[in-house]
C-alpha positions in Angstrom: 48.7 78.8 173.0 51.9 76.6 172.2 54.2 76.8 169.1 55.6 73.8 167.6 58.3 73.6 165.9 58.1 73.6 161.8 59.6 69.8 161.5 58.0 67.6 164.3 57.3 64.1 162.9 57.6 62.9 167.3 54.1 64.8 167.4 52.4 63.2 164.4 50.9 59.6 164.8 52.1 58.7 161.5 55.7 59.3 162.5 55.6 56.8 164.8 54.2 54.3 162.3 56.6 54.6 159.9 59.3 54.3 162.6 57.7 50.3 163.5 57.4 50.0 159.7 60.9 50.8 159.0 62.1 49.1 162.3 60.0 45.8 162.7 58.0 45.3 159.3 60.6 46.1 156.7 63.6 45.6 159.4 65.2 42.4 157.4 64.1 43.0 153.8 66.4 43.1 151.2 63.9 43.8 148.1 64.7 42.8 144.4 63.3 46.3 142.7 61.4 49.0 144.0 58.2 47.3 142.9 58.8 44.7 145.7 59.5 47.0 148.2 56.4 49.1 147.5 54.0 45.7 147.7 55.6 44.6 150.9 55.1 47.9 152.9 51.6 48.3 151.4 51.2 44.7 153.0 52.4 45.3 156.1 50.9 48.4 156.7 47.3 47.2 155.8 48.4 44.3 158.6 49.1 46.8 160.8 45.6 48.3 160.7 44.4 44.8 161.7 46.6 45.4 164.9 44.9 48.0 167.3 47.8 47.8 169.6 50.2 49.2 166.5 47.6 51.9 166.0 47.2 52.6 169.7 51.1 52.7 170.0 51.4 55.3 167.6 48.9 57.8 169.0 50.0 57.7 172.6 53.4 58.2 171.4 51.9 61.5 170.0 50.3 62.0 173.0 53.0 61.8 175.5 54.7 64.3 173.6 52.0 67.1 173.5 51.5 66.5 177.2 55.4 67.2 177.8 55.0 70.3 176.0 51.8 71.5 177.8 54.0 70.8 181.2 57.3 72.4 179.9 54.9 75.7 178.9 52.5 75.4 182.0 49.3 75.6 180.2 46.6 73.9 181.7 45.4 71.1 179.6 42.2 69.1 180.2 42.4 66.1 178.6 38.8 64.1 178.0 38.1 61.1 180.2 
């Protein structure tokens, strides 16, 4: 058993997806109002669904963090091939 910190967004693939949205998809956006921000964010997230590399990178980042926790705790972890 590995105890995780109560707040660990880096273990959640959605955290990486939100980081991509903030740093790349919406980086230069200056919305006129909250409605424009909401609509643009939704459209960018929908476009991310059609880009498997973004989704895969989010999962890979979370997996790297989990695997490093296992290594630090000297627990044997079996990963599927």
